[in-house]
N, C-alpha and C positions, 0 to 999 in steps of 0.2 A: 532166606532164613525166616523162621517164625517170628512174628512181631511181638510175641510175649514169651517170657521164660516159664510161664505156667499156663494153665488152661485158658482158653478163650482167645487165642491168637489166630493170625491168618498168614498165609503165604501168598505172594503175588509174583507174576511173571509177565513178560511182554510177549504178545502173540501178534505176529505180522503176516501178511500175505506176500509170498515171494514166488517167483517163477523158478524153473529148474536150474537157472544160473545164479540164483541168490539175489536177483534184483526185485525191487518192490513191484507188486502186481495189484490189480484191482478186481480180478475175476474169480476170487475164491468164494466158495459157497458159505454164506454166513451161518447156515444151519449146522455145518460141520466144524465151526470154529471151536477150538479147545477153550476150556475155562481159563480165565486170567487170574482168578483168586479162589483159594480154598481155605477151609479152617484147618488148624493144626493144634494138636494137643501135646503139650510138653510136660504133662503131669499136673497134679493138683497144686493150686496156689497155697502159699502159707496162710495160716489163720491164727488168730489169737485164741489161746486156751487159758482159762482162768478158774481158780477155785472159789470156794465160799469165803465170805468175809470172816475174819477172825474175831476174837473177843475184843471189846473196847479196853484200852489201856488204863482208863480211869472210871470209877463208879459214877462220877458226876463231873461237870465242867468240860474242859477242852481235851478230851481223850481222842485217840485215833484207832481206826480199825484197818487192818491190812489183809491182802490176799495175794496169792501167787499168780502171776501173769507171765506167760511164756508164748513165744511165737514158734509154731511148729508146722511141719508139712503134714 
């Protein structure tokens, strides 16, 4: 399986040298050995999206400003 549910993950597998009977062997050609790891893309990662700050709730003193913040793919 992919190591990540979004972009940037990788997949791994075990690669071993065996003879025709399935027993461990040592005479495989290292140059032809298949890759043991590859990258995998499972779509874009979620990101924070946000709007501009709103107006202050007070003309002076301890007012607050808010903005919309959402997590989206």
